[in-house]
All heavy atoms as TSV, in Angstrom:
chain	resi	resn	atom	element	x	y	z
A	1	MET	N	N	50.801	41.242	77.858
A	1	MET	CA	C	51.273	41.864	76.636
A	1	MET	C	C	52.704	41.388	76.394
A	1	MET	O	O	53.583	41.357	77.276
A	1	MET	CB	C	51.296	43.405	76.808
A	1	MET	CG	C	51.979	44.117	75.716
A	1	MET	SD	S	52.104	45.867	76.006
A	1	MET	CE	C	51.075	46.419	74.772
A	2	HIS	N	N	53.044	40.988	75.186
A	2	HIS	CA	C	54.332	40.476	74.786
A	2	HIS	C	C	55.109	41.538	74.020
A	2	HIS	O	O	54.553	42.062	72.982
A	2	HIS	CB	C	54.151	39.206	73.934
A	2	HIS	CG	C	55.419	38.697	73.381
A	2	HIS	ND1	N	56.372	38.057	74.129
A	2	HIS	CD2	C	55.927	38.725	72.155
A	2	HIS	CE1	C	57.403	37.706	73.386
A	2	HIS	NE2	N	57.123	38.092	72.170
A	3	LEU	N	N	56.274	41.852	74.403
A	3	LEU	CA	C	57.130	42.844	73.742
A	3	LEU	C	C	58.335	42.065	73.188
A	3	LEU	O	O	59.029	41.332	73.946
A	3	LEU	CB	C	57.649	43.934	74.685
A	3	LEU	CG	C	56.578	44.903	75.148
A	3	LEU	CD1	C	57.189	45.927	76.123
A	3	LEU	CD2	C	55.897	45.654	74.073
A	4	ASP	N	N	58.664	42.289	71.947
A	4	ASP	CA	C	59.837	41.663	71.338
A	4	ASP	C	C	60.985	42.625	71.581
A	4	ASP	O	O	61.074	43.719	70.940
A	4	ASP	CB	C	59.608	41.435	69.847
A	4	ASP	CG	C	60.766	40.717	69.191
A	4	ASP	OD1	O	61.733	40.418	69.838
A	4	ASP	OD2	O	60.655	40.473	67.968
A	5	LEU	N	N	61.958	42.257	72.439
A	5	LEU	CA	C	63.088	43.106	72.719
A	5	LEU	C	C	64.003	43.414	71.578
A	5	LEU	O	O	64.721	44.355	71.522
A	5	LEU	CB	C	63.913	42.527	73.907
A	5	LEU	CG	C	63.205	42.454	75.231
A	5	LEU	CD1	C	64.091	41.755	76.262
A	5	LEU	CD2	C	62.872	43.864	75.731
A	6	PHE	N	N	63.915	42.532	70.543
A	6	PHE	CA	C	64.799	42.660	69.432
A	6	PHE	C	C	64.143	43.382	68.235
A	6	PHE	O	O	64.738	43.511	67.152
A	6	PHE	CB	C	65.372	41.325	68.990
A	6	PHE	CG	C	66.209	40.675	70.078
A	6	PHE	CD1	C	65.650	39.674	70.866
A	6	PHE	CD2	C	67.491	41.094	70.346
A	6	PHE	CE1	C	66.381	39.129	71.913
A	6	PHE	CE2	C	68.202	40.545	71.335
A	6	PHE	CZ	C	67.666	39.531	72.115
A	7	ALA	N	N	62.878	43.795	68.363
A	7	ALA	CA	C	62.171	44.508	67.315
A	7	ALA	C	C	62.563	46.014	67.318
A	7	ALA	O	O	62.767	46.584	68.349
A	7	ALA	CB	C	60.680	44.378	67.495
A	8	PRO	N	N	62.660	46.577	66.128
A	8	PRO	CA	C	62.964	48.018	66.063
A	8	PRO	C	C	61.854	48.834	66.752
A	8	PRO	O	O	60.731	48.426	66.828
A	8	PRO	CB	C	62.994	48.324	64.546
A	8	PRO	CG	C	63.169	47.009	63.913
A	8	PRO	CD	C	62.537	45.985	64.809
A	9	ILE	N	N	62.224	50.025	67.194
A	9	ILE	CA	C	61.206	50.916	67.831
A	9	ILE	C	C	61.602	52.360	67.513
A	9	ILE	O	O	62.743	52.733	67.384
A	9	ILE	CB	C	61.212	50.698	69.369
A	9	ILE	CG1	C	60.074	51.538	69.979
A	9	ILE	CG2	C	62.525	51.020	70.001
A	9	ILE	CD1	C	59.771	51.228	71.469
A	10	ASN	N	N	60.549	53.220	67.291
A	10	ASN	CA	C	60.769	54.632	67.071
A	10	ASN	C	C	60.649	55.319	68.437
A	10	ASN	O	O	59.679	55.120	69.163
A	10	ASN	CB	C	59.753	55.193	66.146
A	10	ASN	CG	C	59.951	54.684	64.708
A	10	ASN	OD1	O	61.106	54.566	64.297
A	10	ASN	ND2	N	58.935	54.343	64.011
A	11	LEU	N	N	61.655	56.161	68.726
A	11	LEU	CA	C	61.694	56.793	70.020
A	11	LEU	C	C	62.053	58.280	69.709
A	11	LEU	O	O	63.178	58.574	69.386
A	11	LEU	CB	C	62.720	56.218	70.985
A	11	LEU	CG	C	62.816	56.756	72.359
A	11	LEU	CD1	C	61.475	56.504	73.156
A	11	LEU	CD2	C	63.946	56.095	73.118
A	12	GLY	N	N	61.076	59.130	69.858
A	12	GLY	CA	C	61.321	60.582	69.448
A	12	GLY	C	C	61.622	60.588	67.975
A	12	GLY	O	O	60.864	60.067	67.169
A	13	GLY	N	N	62.678	61.154	67.623
A	13	GLY	CA	C	63.082	61.242	66.194
A	13	GLY	C	C	64.118	60.145	65.760
A	13	GLY	O	O	64.627	60.215	64.706
A	14	LEU	N	N	64.268	59.157	66.687
A	14	LEU	CA	C	65.238	58.132	66.419
A	14	LEU	C	C	64.579	56.768	66.152
A	14	LEU	O	O	63.511	56.498	66.686
A	14	LEU	CB	C	66.177	57.890	67.628
A	14	LEU	CG	C	67.020	59.098	68.070
A	14	LEU	CD1	C	67.722	58.752	69.354
A	14	LEU	CD2	C	68.031	59.437	66.969
A	15	THR	N	N	65.144	55.972	65.299
A	15	THR	CA	C	64.686	54.618	65.103
A	15	THR	C	C	65.799	53.750	65.709
A	15	THR	O	O	66.945	53.748	65.235
A	15	THR	CB	C	64.488	54.276	63.590
A	15	THR	OG1	O	63.511	55.154	63.103
A	15	THR	CG2	C	64.038	52.836	63.477
A	16	LEU	N	N	65.425	52.995	66.741
A	16	LEU	CA	C	66.396	52.115	67.413
A	16	LEU	C	C	66.274	50.702	66.861
A	16	LEU	O	O	65.181	50.262	66.548
A	16	LEU	CB	C	66.165	52.127	68.923
A	16	LEU	CG	C	66.150	53.479	69.626
A	16	LEU	CD1	C	65.818	53.307	71.106
A	16	LEU	CD2	C	67.466	54.206	69.412
A	17	ALA	N	N	67.378	50.054	66.743
A	17	ALA	CA	C	67.440	48.671	66.171
A	17	ALA	C	C	66.687	47.638	67.060
A	17	ALA	O	O	66.200	46.655	66.568
A	17	ALA	CB	C	68.856	48.205	65.900
A	18	ASN	N	N	66.689	47.933	68.367
A	18	ASN	CA	C	66.014	47.035	69.255
A	18	ASN	C	C	65.558	47.849	70.490
A	18	ASN	O	O	65.735	49.069	70.564
A	18	ASN	CB	C	66.940	45.880	69.703
A	18	ASN	CG	C	68.173	46.358	70.263
A	18	ASN	OD1	O	68.251	47.109	71.227
A	18	ASN	ND2	N	69.298	45.924	69.662
A	19	ARG	N	N	64.983	47.193	71.470
A	19	ARG	CA	C	64.464	47.909	72.616
A	19	ARG	C	C	65.313	47.851	73.847
A	19	ARG	O	O	64.881	48.201	74.965
A	19	ARG	CB	C	63.052	47.313	72.908
A	19	ARG	CG	C	62.105	47.549	71.800
A	19	ARG	CD	C	60.850	46.701	71.892
A	19	ARG	NE	N	60.037	46.882	70.748
A	19	ARG	CZ	C	58.900	47.443	70.693
A	19	ARG	NH1	N	58.334	47.897	71.804
A	19	ARG	NH2	N	58.215	47.575	69.570
A	20	MET	N	N	66.572	47.480	73.688
A	20	MET	CA	C	67.497	47.436	74.805
A	20	MET	C	C	68.346	48.712	74.728
A	20	MET	O	O	68.974	49.010	73.771
A	20	MET	CB	C	68.412	46.163	74.730
A	20	MET	CG	C	67.615	44.962	75.025
A	20	MET	SD	S	68.586	43.506	75.006
A	20	MET	CE	C	68.536	43.086	73.221
A	21	VAL	N	N	68.352	49.452	75.800
A	21	VAL	CA	C	69.131	50.737	75.858
A	21	VAL	C	C	69.950	50.754	77.129
A	21	VAL	O	O	69.699	50.059	78.123
A	21	VAL	CB	C	68.193	51.930	75.763
A	21	VAL	CG1	C	67.463	51.988	74.434
A	21	VAL	CG2	C	67.214	51.979	76.916
A	22	MET	N	N	70.958	51.619	77.110
A	22	MET	CA	C	71.803	51.868	78.258
A	22	MET	C	C	71.819	53.373	78.597
A	22	MET	O	O	71.999	54.180	77.711
A	22	MET	CB	C	73.215	51.428	77.923
A	22	MET	CG	C	74.195	51.560	79.105
A	22	MET	SD	S	75.802	50.860	78.627
A	22	MET	CE	C	76.758	51.306	80.014
A	23	ALA	N	N	71.564	53.628	79.846
A	23	ALA	CA	C	71.488	55.043	80.269
A	23	ALA	C	C	72.894	55.685	80.069
A	23	ALA	O	O	73.912	55.048	80.348
A	23	ALA	CB	C	71.065	55.155	81.681
A	24	PRO	N	N	72.955	56.987	79.719
A	24	PRO	CA	C	74.271	57.605	79.538
A	24	PRO	C	C	74.825	58.069	80.889
A	24	PRO	O	O	74.479	59.150	81.420
A	24	PRO	CB	C	73.972	58.788	78.663
A	24	PRO	CG	C	72.549	59.121	78.927
A	24	PRO	CD	C	71.887	57.809	79.254
A	25	MET	N	N	75.604	57.238	81.523
A	25	MET	CA	C	76.163	57.548	82.870
A	25	MET	C	C	77.654	57.913	82.657
A	25	MET	O	O	78.404	57.060	82.284
A	25	MET	CB	C	76.031	56.377	83.818
A	25	MET	CG	C	74.571	55.915	83.969
A	25	MET	SD	S	74.435	54.421	84.871
A	25	MET	CE	C	75.041	53.275	83.687
A	26	THR	N	N	78.077	59.087	82.965
A	26	THR	CA	C	79.444	59.516	82.782
A	26	THR	C	C	80.302	59.203	83.929
A	26	THR	O	O	81.529	59.446	83.922
A	26	THR	CB	C	79.576	60.970	82.425
A	26	THR	OG1	O	79.049	61.770	83.471
A	26	THR	CG2	C	78.846	61.297	81.089
A	27	ARG	N	N	79.732	58.761	85.033
A	27	ARG	CA	C	80.463	58.388	86.258
A	27	ARG	C	C	81.302	59.574	86.723
A	27	ARG	O	O	82.440	59.429	87.152
A	27	ARG	CB	C	81.342	57.155	86.013
A	27	ARG	CG	C	80.569	55.994	85.538
A	27	ARG	CD	C	81.408	54.761	85.398
A	27	ARG	NE	N	82.403	54.989	84.359
A	27	ARG	CZ	C	83.299	54.124	83.955
A	27	ARG	NH1	N	83.375	52.959	84.610
A	27	ARG	NH2	N	84.131	54.389	82.980
A	28	ASN	N	N	80.723	60.829	86.689
A	28	ASN	CA	C	81.352	62.012	87.186
A	28	ASN	C	C	82.711	62.304	86.509
A	28	ASN	O	O	83.612	62.789	87.153
A	28	ASN	CB	C	81.529	61.952	88.692
A	28	ASN	CG	C	80.245	61.985	89.398
A	28	ASN	OD1	O	79.307	62.623	88.939
A	28	ASN	ND2	N	80.153	61.233	90.477
A	29	ARG	N	N	82.799	61.990	85.250
A	29	ARG	CA	C	84.042	62.233	84.498
A	29	ARG	C	C	83.906	63.295	83.426
A	29	ARG	O	O	84.715	63.355	82.475
A	29	ARG	CB	C	84.533	60.930	83.905
A	29	ARG	CG	C	84.872	59.935	84.970
A	29	ARG	CD	C	85.771	58.852	84.486
A	29	ARG	NE	N	86.106	58.003	85.600
A	29	ARG	CZ	C	86.362	56.739	85.551
A	29	ARG	NH1	N	86.319	56.089	84.379
A	29	ARG	NH2	N	86.676	56.026	86.594
A	30	ALA	N	N	82.912	64.131	83.534
A	30	ALA	CA	C	82.766	65.206	82.575
A	30	ALA	C	C	83.836	66.303	82.854
A	30	ALA	O	O	84.286	66.458	83.997
A	30	ALA	CB	C	81.384	65.792	82.663
A	31	ASP	N	N	84.103	67.044	81.821
A	31	ASP	CA	C	85.040	68.191	81.965
A	31	ASP	C	C	84.364	69.257	82.765
A	31	ASP	O	O	83.170	69.214	83.082
A	31	ASP	CB	C	85.431	68.721	80.572
A	31	ASP	CG	C	86.237	67.709	79.771
A	31	ASP	OD1	O	86.913	66.906	80.348
A	31	ASP	OD2	O	86.263	67.832	78.530
A	32	THR	N	N	85.132	70.308	83.060
A	32	THR	CA	C	84.560	71.414	83.888
A	32	THR	C	C	83.424	72.137	83.119
A	32	THR	O	O	82.578	72.729	83.748
A	32	THR	CB	C	85.630	72.473	84.206
A	32	THR	OG1	O	86.245	72.918	83.040
A	32	THR	CG2	C	86.664	71.812	85.162
A	33	ASP	N	N	83.403	72.085	81.778
A	33	ASP	CA	C	82.322	72.646	81.059
A	33	ASP	C	C	81.168	71.722	80.806
A	33	ASP	O	O	80.186	72.018	80.110
A	33	ASP	CB	C	82.819	73.199	79.675
A	33	ASP	CG	C	83.373	72.090	78.790
A	33	ASP	OD1	O	83.444	70.952	79.172
A	33	ASP	OD2	O	83.797	72.424	77.685
A	34	GLY	N	N	81.223	70.515	81.417
A	34	GLY	CA	C	80.096	69.607	81.382
A	34	GLY	C	C	80.108	68.631	80.197
A	34	GLY	O	O	79.268	67.766	80.065
A	35	CYS	N	N	81.188	68.680	79.350
A	35	CYS	CA	C	81.327	67.753	78.200
A	35	CYS	C	C	82.092	66.459	78.624
A	35	CYS	O	O	82.986	66.567	79.466
A	35	CYS	CB	C	82.034	68.422	77.060
A	35	CYS	SG	S	81.115	69.769	76.404
A	36	VAL	N	N	81.725	65.393	78.010
A	36	VAL	CA	C	82.500	64.165	78.348
A	36	VAL	C	C	83.752	64.109	77.531
A	36	VAL	O	O	83.763	64.527	76.370
A	36	VAL	CB	C	81.629	62.898	78.077
A	36	VAL	CG1	C	80.436	62.842	79.012
A	36	VAL	CG2	C	81.145	62.807	76.649
A	37	PRO	N	N	84.866	63.578	78.086
A	37	PRO	CA	C	86.073	63.474	77.323
A	37	PRO	C	C	86.032	62.332	76.341
A	37	PRO	O	O	85.167	61.464	76.330
A	37	PRO	CB	C	87.137	63.189	78.406
A	37	PRO	CG	C	86.337	62.544	79.516
A	37	PRO	CD	C	84.938	63.186	79.429
A	38	PRO	N	N	86.992	62.302	75.355
A	38	PRO	CA	C	87.004	61.282	74.343
A	38	PRO	C	C	86.998	59.861	74.906
A	38	PRO	O	O	86.469	58.934	74.248
A	38	PRO	CB	C	88.329	61.560	73.557
A	38	PRO	CG	C	88.505	63.014	73.799
A	38	PRO	CD	C	88.035	63.320	75.120
A	39	LEU	N	N	87.644	59.650	76.030
A	39	LEU	CA	C	87.632	58.273	76.611
A	39	LEU	C	C	86.244	57.763	76.960
A	39	LEU	O	O	85.956	56.618	76.699
A	39	LEU	CB	C	88.501	58.296	77.902
A	39	LEU	CG	C	88.655	56.970	78.654
A	39	LEU	CD1	C	89.270	55.886	77.737
A	39	LEU	CD2	C	89.454	57.146	79.912
A	40	MET	N	N	85.381	58.665	77.413
A	40	MET	CA	C	84.018	58.250	77.719
A	40	MET	C	C	83.217	58.019	76.420
A	40	MET	O	O	82.390	57.091	76.380
A	40	MET	CB	C	83.298	59.317	78.556
A	40	MET	CG	C	83.828	59.511	79.937
A	40	MET	SD	S	83.967	58.081	81.076
A	40	MET	CE	C	82.751	56.975	80.718
A	41	VAL	N	N	83.519	58.773	75.401
A	41	VAL	CA	C	82.883	58.572	74.088
A	41	VAL	C	C	83.254	57.120	73.606
A	41	VAL	O	O	82.356	56.401	73.163
A	41	VAL	CB	C	83.256	59.627	73.043
A	41	VAL	CG1	C	82.743	59.301	71.715
A	41	VAL	CG2	C	82.810	60.988	73.507
A	42	GLU	N	N	84.515	56.782	73.685
A	42	GLU	CA	C	85.000	55.510	73.296
A	42	GLU	C	C	84.297	54.367	74.135
A	42	GLU	O	O	83.881	53.351	73.664
A	42	GLU	CB	C	86.472	55.353	73.323
A	42	GLU	CG	C	87.022	54.056	72.904
A	42	GLU	CD	C	86.679	53.717	71.474
A	42	GLU	OE1	O	86.428	54.602	70.644
A	42	GLU	OE2	O	86.687	52.494	71.166
A	43	HIS	N	N	84.170	54.628	75.431
A	43	HIS	CA	C	83.546	53.624	76.347
A	43	HIS	C	C	82.165	53.345	75.856
A	43	HIS	O	O	81.789	52.157	75.773
A	43	HIS	CB	C	83.495	54.234	77.758
A	43	HIS	CG	C	82.736	53.470	78.753
A	43	HIS	ND1	N	83.175	52.294	79.291
A	43	HIS	CD2	C	81.435	53.596	79.236
A	43	HIS	CE1	C	82.239	51.798	80.123
A	43	HIS	NE2	N	81.186	52.634	80.057
A	44	TYR	N	N	81.341	54.343	75.545
A	44	TYR	CA	C	79.963	54.121	75.168
A	44	TYR	C	C	79.908	53.577	73.705
A	44	TYR	O	O	79.000	52.826	73.342
A	44	TYR	CB	C	79.119	55.365	75.330
A	44	TYR	CG	C	78.794	55.514	76.795
A	44	TYR	CD1	C	79.458	56.472	77.552
A	44	TYR	CD2	C	77.951	54.651	77.468
A	44	TYR	CE1	C	79.242	56.597	78.935
A	44	TYR	CE2	C	77.716	54.746	78.827
A	44	TYR	CZ	C	78.355	55.742	79.545
A	44	TYR	OH	O	78.138	55.813	80.879
A	45	ARG	N	N	80.826	53.916	72.877
A	45	ARG	CA	C	80.893	53.327	71.564
A	45	ARG	C	C	81.127	51.816	71.646
A	45	ARG	O	O	80.474	51.052	70.929
A	45	ARG	CB	C	82.054	53.965	70.758
A	45	ARG	CG	C	82.103	53.452	69.302
A	45	ARG	CD	C	83.165	54.178	68.489
A	45	ARG	NE	N	82.734	55.502	68.207
A	45	ARG	CZ	C	83.314	56.651	68.539
A	45	ARG	NH1	N	84.530	56.558	69.143
A	45	ARG	NH2	N	82.884	57.793	68.227
A	46	GLN	N	N	82.015	51.431	72.561
A	46	GLN	CA	C	82.218	49.962	72.772
A	46	GLN	C	C	80.984	49.297	73.315
A	46	GLN	O	O	80.654	48.194	72.920
A	46	GLN	CB	C	83.413	49.746	73.707
A	46	GLN	CG	C	84.740	50.082	73.046
A	46	GLN	CD	C	85.867	50.038	74.049
A	46	GLN	OE1	O	85.660	49.828	75.253
A	46	GLN	NE2	N	87.113	50.285	73.607
A	47	ARG	N	N	80.325	49.914	74.259
A	47	ARG	CA	C	79.117	49.318	74.848
A	47	ARG	C	C	78.025	49.163	73.741
A	47	ARG	O	O	77.307	48.178	73.776
A	47	ARG	CB	C	78.527	50.177	75.961
A	47	ARG	CG	C	79.505	50.397	77.164
A	47	ARG	CD	C	79.854	49.215	77.996
A	47	ARG	NE	N	80.856	48.302	77.474
A	47	ARG	CZ	C	82.190	48.555	77.418
A	47	ARG	NH1	N	82.663	49.667	77.822
A	47	ARG	NH2	N	83.011	47.634	76.964
A	48	ALA	N	N	77.928	50.100	72.847
A	48	ALA	CA	C	76.926	50.041	71.825
A	48	ALA	C	C	77.147	48.884	70.866
A	48	ALA	O	O	76.168	48.334	70.329
A	48	ALA	CB	C	76.905	51.354	71.021
A	49	THR	N	N	78.389	48.487	70.698
A	49	THR	CA	C	78.699	47.296	69.776
A	49	THR	C	C	78.703	46.000	70.520
A	49	THR	O	O	78.878	44.960	69.878
A	49	THR	CB	C	80.040	47.578	69.057
A	49	THR	OG1	O	81.083	47.587	70.064
A	49	THR	CG2	C	80.038	48.807	68.260
A	50	GLY	N	N	78.622	46.087	71.875
A	50	GLY	CA	C	78.634	44.813	72.603
A	50	GLY	C	C	80.027	44.339	72.930
A	50	GLY	O	O	80.256	43.236	73.395
A	51	ALA	N	N	81.000	45.203	72.717
A	51	ALA	CA	C	82.429	44.865	72.941
A	51	ALA	C	C	82.717	44.854	74.444
A	51	ALA	O	O	82.151	45.484	75.226
A	51	ALA	CB	C	83.342	45.788	72.216
């Protein structure tokens, strides 16, 4: 079976531009309430753009 990694795919309620994904790993940097700080949001924003 041949899968095109660059083809769009529907996953749950999301349409992804391609089939390459990165797991959300916060590296134990969440706040005491379990939320990630702005620095981690920026980190994943950069990863999403390939920066």
